[in-house]
Residue frames relative to the residue before (quaternion, step in Angstrom):
aa qw qx qy qz dx dy dz
M 1.0000 0.0000 0.0000 0.0000 0.00 0.00 0.00
Q 0.1292 0.7687 -0.6184 0.1002 3.49 -1.06 0.84
A 0.5545 -0.5868 0.4685 0.3587 3.55 -1.22 0.42
L 0.2532 -0.7456 0.5967 0.1547 3.56 -1.12 0.68
N 0.2634 -0.7488 0.5906 0.1452 3.55 -0.95 0.92
L 0.3638 -0.7736 0.4763 0.2060 3.57 -0.38 1.22
Q 0.6205 0.5415 -0.3499 0.4465 3.61 0.97 -0.76
Q 0.6570 0.5042 -0.3030 0.4715 3.57 0.97 -0.91
K 0.6535 0.5113 -0.3126 0.4623 3.60 0.97 -0.85
F 0.6514 0.5039 -0.3216 0.4673 3.59 0.96 -0.82
S 0.6326 0.5487 -0.3377 0.4298 3.62 1.08 -0.60
L 0.6107 0.6006 -0.3382 0.3898 3.61 1.22 -0.35
F 0.8013 0.1818 -0.1130 0.5587 3.61 1.18 -0.21
Q 0.2795 -0.7633 0.5651 0.1410 3.55 -1.26 0.54
D 0.5777 0.6288 -0.3821 0.3533 3.60 1.13 -0.58
Q 0.3351 -0.7457 0.5507 0.1684 3.51 -1.18 0.72
W 0.8248 0.2237 -0.2023 0.4782 3.53 -1.31 0.60
S 0.6129 0.5060 -0.3510 0.4951 3.59 1.16 0.58
P 0.2193 -0.8316 0.4942 0.1267 3.61 0.24 1.26
K 0.2094 -0.7593 0.6090 0.0938 3.55 -1.16 0.80
I 0.3606 -0.7360 0.5349 0.2054 3.58 -0.83 0.99
I 0.1081 -0.8039 0.5831 0.0453 3.56 -0.84 1.03
A 0.7945 -0.0163 0.0221 0.6066 3.61 1.22 -0.35
Q 0.1798 -0.7563 0.6155 0.1297 3.53 -1.35 0.23
L 0.1050 0.7796 -0.6149 0.0560 3.55 -1.14 0.67
N 0.8753 -0.0108 -0.0072 0.4835 3.54 -1.05 0.86
G 0.7336 -0.4301 0.2340 0.4713 3.57 0.89 0.93
Q 0.6204 0.5149 -0.3379 0.4856 3.57 1.28 0.26
D 0.3072 -0.6920 0.6162 0.2170 3.53 -1.21 0.63
V 0.2126 -0.6967 0.6659 0.1614 3.53 -1.20 0.68
K 0.0141 -0.8351 0.5456 -0.0690 3.56 -0.50 1.23
L 0.2368 -0.7096 0.6403 0.1740 3.49 -1.36 0.44
A 0.0517 0.7845 -0.6175 0.0220 3.55 -1.11 0.63
K 0.2610 -0.6857 0.6535 0.1864 3.48 -1.33 0.54
I 0.0152 -0.8169 0.5754 -0.0378 3.55 -0.78 1.02
Q 0.0748 0.7765 -0.6240 0.0453 3.54 -1.20 0.58
G 0.7548 0.3279 -0.2737 0.4977 3.54 -0.96 0.91
E 0.6430 -0.4979 0.4087 0.4142 3.53 -1.23 -0.59
F 0.2864 -0.7295 0.5945 0.1802 3.55 -0.99 0.86
V 0.6429 -0.5175 0.4010 0.3975 3.56 -1.30 0.11
W 0.5036 -0.5985 0.5194 0.3440 3.59 -1.14 0.64
H 0.2007 0.7806 -0.5696 0.1610 3.58 -0.84 0.96
A 0.1579 -0.7474 0.6332 0.1243 3.54 -1.36 0.18
H 0.2741 -0.7100 0.6200 0.1907 3.53 -1.31 0.37
D 0.3946 -0.7832 0.4290 0.2165 3.55 -0.24 1.31
D 0.8278 0.2198 -0.0727 0.5110 3.59 0.93 -0.86
Q 0.7275 0.4283 -0.2149 0.4910 3.61 1.24 0.08
D 0.3302 -0.6975 0.6036 0.2003 3.53 -1.10 0.86
E 0.1608 -0.7628 0.6145 0.1208 3.58 -1.28 0.39
L 0.1688 -0.7536 0.6253 0.1120 3.56 -1.12 0.74
F 0.1209 -0.7700 0.6258 0.0291 3.55 -0.88 1.08
H 0.0493 -0.7684 0.6380 0.0079 3.60 -0.86 1.01
V 0.2722 -0.7676 0.5595 0.1539 3.58 -0.58 1.13
I 0.2333 -0.7785 0.5750 0.0943 3.54 -0.75 1.15
R 0.8006 -0.0198 0.0640 0.5954 3.58 0.89 -0.97
G 0.7636 0.3019 -0.2534 0.5114 3.57 -0.90 0.92
S 0.3584 -0.6949 0.5728 0.2461 3.54 -1.34 -0.30
M 0.0828 -0.7881 0.6084 0.0436 3.52 -1.10 0.71
T 0.3170 -0.6848 0.6131 0.2337 3.49 -1.35 0.29
M 0.1884 -0.7362 0.6352 0.1379 3.56 -0.88 0.93
E 0.1766 -0.8031 0.5648 0.0693 3.53 -0.46 1.25
F 0.0977 -0.7312 0.6734 0.0485 3.49 -1.17 0.85
R 0.6595 -0.5253 0.3367 0.4192 3.60 -1.12 0.36
D 0.7794 0.3413 -0.1791 0.4939 3.60 1.08 -0.61
R 0.8066 0.0410 -0.0198 0.5893 3.63 1.24 -0.09
S 0.2842 -0.7200 0.5995 0.2034 3.54 -1.37 0.06
V 0.1593 -0.7751 0.6064 0.0779 3.56 -1.14 0.72
E 0.3132 -0.7351 0.5741 0.1788 3.57 -0.83 1.04
V 0.0641 -0.7855 0.6155 -0.0040 3.57 -0.92 0.98
G 0.1259 -0.8295 0.5437 0.0208 3.55 -0.54 1.21
P 0.7552 -0.3758 0.2712 0.4637 3.57 -1.31 0.02
G 0.8087 0.2318 -0.2065 0.4996 3.54 -0.92 0.99
E 0.6365 0.5119 -0.3323 0.4715 3.60 1.27 0.00
I 0.2140 -0.7571 0.6021 0.1361 3.53 -1.27 0.49
I 0.0704 -0.7394 0.6620 0.1003 3.49 -1.38 0.29
V 0.2120 -0.7483 0.6169 0.1204 3.54 -1.05 0.86
V 0.1864 -0.7598 0.6158 0.0935 3.54 -0.83 1.06
P 0.3426 -0.7643 0.5067 0.2042 3.61 -0.49 1.15
K 0.6323 -0.5329 0.3999 0.3954 3.54 -1.18 0.57
G 0.8036 0.3064 -0.2426 0.4490 3.51 -1.16 0.77
V 0.6126 0.5532 -0.3553 0.4387 3.62 1.24 -0.15
E 0.3609 -0.7333 0.5364 0.2106 3.57 -0.68 1.11
H 0.0965 0.8000 -0.5760 0.1374 3.55 -0.88 1.00
R 0.0003 0.7645 -0.6405 -0.0732 3.52 -1.39 0.08
P 0.3537 -0.7100 0.5647 0.2277 3.55 -0.97 0.88
V 0.0681 -0.7764 0.6266 0.0039 3.55 -1.11 0.82
T 0.0101 0.7906 -0.6120 0.0172 3.57 -1.00 0.87
K 0.4207 -0.6735 0.5422 0.2745 3.55 -1.26 0.45
E 0.7712 0.1650 -0.0770 0.6100 3.56 1.12 -0.74
E 0.6684 -0.4647 0.3580 0.4574 3.58 -1.24 0.09
V 0.0943 -0.7804 0.6181 0.0027 3.53 -0.93 1.02
W 0.2649 -0.7402 0.5983 0.1547 3.55 -1.09 0.80
I 0.0138 -0.8146 0.5790 -0.0316 3.56 -0.78 1.05
L 0.2503 -0.6945 0.6514 0.1750 3.50 -1.35 0.50
L 0.1341 -0.8090 0.5715 0.0296 3.57 -0.88 1.00
F 0.1329 -0.7091 0.6804 0.1286 3.53 -1.25 0.59
E 0.1410 0.7917 -0.5735 0.1561 3.56 -0.59 1.18
P 0.5834 -0.5492 0.4434 0.4019 3.59 -1.15 0.46
C 0.6273 -0.5973 0.3581 0.3486 3.57 -1.04 0.81
D 0.7552 0.4042 -0.2212 0.4662 3.61 1.00 -0.69
I 0.3908 0.7444 -0.4709 0.2671 3.61 1.21 0.25
Q 0.2740 -0.6926 0.6371 0.1980 3.55 -1.22 0.65
H 0.4137 -0.7690 0.4183 0.2501 3.58 -0.45 1.13
T 0.6763 0.4231 -0.3076 0.5186 3.60 1.21 -0.21
G 0.4693 -0.6901 0.4377 0.3345 3.60 1.24 0.11
G 0.6742 -0.4932 0.2865 0.4691 3.57 1.20 0.47
V 0.5000 0.6321 -0.4330 0.4038 3.59 1.29 -0.01
A 0.4443 -0.6919 0.5004 0.2711 3.58 -0.82 0.99
D 0.1828 0.7573 -0.6022 0.1745 3.55 -0.83 1.04
D 0.5856 -0.6000 0.4166 0.3515 3.59 -1.08 0.71
R 0.6927 0.4773 -0.2729 0.4668 3.60 1.14 -0.55
Q 0.3906 0.7355 -0.4714 0.2903 3.58 1.29 0.06
V 0.1285 -0.7711 0.6221 0.0432 3.56 -0.93 1.00
D 0.2985 -0.7838 0.5182 0.1674 3.59 -0.60 1.11
V 0.7842 0.0821 -0.0276 0.6145 3.57 1.07 -0.77
C 0.3195 -0.7585 0.5378 0.1828 3.59 -0.71 1.07
D 0.4675 -0.6505 0.5249 0.2877 3.53 -1.12 0.73
H 0.3288 -0.6826 0.6123 0.2257 3.54 -1.27 0.54
I 0.0279 -0.7944 0.6065 0.0164 3.59 -0.90 0.87
């Protein structure tokens, strides 16, 4: 066991929309990602997702509304809810997701990652 420095972990990669696993607990991956722009509309039929904004601000769009999420804030997207994160600038996020989640919800997209790197 050791403490993890999120700033140091974020410094290890530059690519966007490609989550990196930094830890695991109780069947969940703890991931970091850098995101910018609009992601694909998607849902996870059987899995909730937690997004924690570390740096920057993002909008979590839902079909019926949008929620602004700023630094130090979290949003939980319940399973089955269609959503897409949108940012104007690069945003750093920490995610808690089940280990077997597909980050595009199975929607085909060039940014789809089948296996996340561990850093």
